[in-house]
C-alpha positions in Angstrom: 0.0 0.0 0.0 1.3 3.4 -1.0 0.1 6.9 -0.2 -1.6 7.1 -3.6 -3.6 4.0 -2.8 -5.3 5.3 0.4 -8.4 6.8 -1.3 -9.2 3.5 -3.0 -8.4 1.5 0.1 -10.6 3.8 2.2 -13.4 3.4 -0.4 -13.2 -0.4 -0.1 -13.3 -0.2 3.7 -16.4 2.0 3.6 -18.2 -0.4 1.3 -17.2 -3.4 3.4 -17.7 -2.5 7.0 -20.3 -0.7 9.1 -17.4 0.7 11.2 -14.8 1.7 8.6 -11.5 3.1 9.6 -11.0 6.8 9.1 -8.8 7.8 6.1 -6.2 9.1 8.5 -5.7 5.6 10.0 -4.5 4.3 6.7 -2.3 7.3 6.3 -0.8 6.5 9.7 -0.3 2.8 8.8 1.5 3.7 5.6 3.7 6.6 6.9 4.2 6.2 10.6 3.6 2.7 12.0 6.8 0.7 11.9 4.9 -2.5 12.8 2.4 -2.1 9.9 2.3 -4.3 6.9 -0.3 -2.6 4.7 -0.9 -4.4 1.4 -3.2 -4.0 -1.6 -4.4 -6.4 -4.3 -4.6 -5.0 -7.8 -6.1 -6.3 -11.0 -3.6 -7.9 -13.3 -3.1 -7.0 -16.9 -4.8 -6.9 -19.3 -7.3 -5.2 -17.0 -6.6 -1.6 -16.2 -4.8 -1.2 -12.8 -7.3 -1.0 -10.0 -7.1 -1.8 -6.3 -9.6 -4.5 -5.4 -8.5 -5.6 -1.9 -6.5 -4.5 1.1 -5.1 -5.8 4.3 -3.3 -4.2 7.2 -1.3 -6.5 9.5 0.9 -5.5 12.5 4.0 -7.5 13.1 4.6 -7.3 16.8 7.5 -9.4 18.1 6.7 -12.8 16.7 3.0 -12.3 16.2 1.1 -11.1 13.1 -2.1 -9.3 14.0 -4.6 -9.0 11.1 -6.0 -5.6 11.8 -8.3 -5.4 8.8 -8.8 -7.1 5.5 -11.4 -6.5 2.8 -12.1 -7.1 -0.9 -14.2 -4.7 -3.1 -17.8 -6.1 -3.2 -17.6 -6.5 -7.0 -14.6 -8.8 -6.7 -15.5 -11.1 -3.8 -15.6 -14.8 -4.2 -12.5 -14.9 -6.6 -9.9 -15.9 -4.0 -8.5 -12.3 -3.7 -8.9 -12.2 0.1 -7.3 -15.7 0.4 -4.3 -14.7 -1.7 -3.9 -11.4 0.2 -4.0 -13.2 3.6 -1.5 -15.8 2.4 0.9 -13.2 1.1 0.9 -11.1 4.2 1.2 -14.1 6.5 4.1 -15.4 4.4 5.8 -12.0 4.6 5.3 -11.9 8.3 6.6 -15.5 8.8 9.7 -14.6 6.8 10.3 -11.7 9.2 9.8 -13.8 12.3 6.1 -14.3 13.0 5.3 -17.7 14.5 1.7 -17.0 15.4 -1.1 -14.8 14.1 -4.3 -13.5 15.6 -7.4 -11.5 14.6 -10.9 -10.5 15.6 -13.9 -11.2 13.4 -17.6 -10.6 13.9 -19.5 -13.6 15.2 -21.9 -13.2 12.3 -19.2 -13.2 9.6 -19.2 -16.9 8.8 -17.5 -16.4 5.4 -14.5 -14.8 6.9 -14.3 -17.3 9.7 -14.3 -20.2 7.2 -11.4 -18.5 5.3 -9.4 -18.1 8.5 -10.1 -21.7 9.5 -8.7 -22.8 6.2 -5.5 -21.0 7.2 -5.3 -22.9 10.5 -6.9 -20.2 12.7 -8.9 -21.5 15.7 -11.3 -19.7 18.0 -9.6 -19.0 21.3 -12.1 -16.6 22.8 -14.6 -13.8 22.4 -14.7 -10.1 23.0 -18.1 -9.2 24.3 -19.8 -6.2 22.6 -16.6 -5.5 20.6 -18.4 -3.8 17.7 -19.9 -0.5 18.7 -22.4 -0.2 15.9 -24.6 -3.1 17.1 -22.7 -4.5 20.2 -21.9 -7.7 18.4 -19.3 -9.9 19.9 -15.9 -10.6 18.2 -14.5 -14.0 17.8 -10.8 -14.1 18.6 -9.0 -16.4 16.3 -5.4 -17.5 16.5 -3.0 -19.5 14.4 0.0 -20.8 16.3 2.8 -23.1 15.1 3.7 -21.2 12.0 6.6 -23.3 10.8 8.5 -24.1 7.6 5.7 -26.5 6.5 3.1 -23.7 7.0 5.4 -21.3 5.2 5.6 -23.6 2.2 1.8 -24.0 2.2 1.4 -20.2 2.4 3.7 -19.7 -0.6 1.6 -22.1 -2.6 -1.7 -20.4 -1.6 -0.5 -17.0 -2.5 0.3 -18.1 -6.1 -3.0 -20.0 -6.8 
């Protein structure tokens, strides 16, 4: 993710979540947060360049924390989110991550299924985490990120 991507990323966020991040949060992640791993997914040629997905991950010590991930509504169901997640987890693993964690809405079964595919497991809940409707968040964690997991991630990010 670059500065010039922030408007497109923010638009995807607004179309994807009832509590989108403010634009300034993405600006902070790109320019000031040394722990941030902000990535985008772009359409490949011959399509004109366009950002269709984004993820922000924080690498803190040996843990990758998936802060947000979304795909533009018109491009969902094409494996873009899966490839984004694989790419950022692979990158974090190479730089020392040995576990990963995230929060996801209890009602977001599609996302939970994707995370489960990556070896994440429910480890707890955060009651009333989402302020728009007081929905709980499921805390999901993947531990045991090893060389075998790295190889699997590398394959996933290229399929």
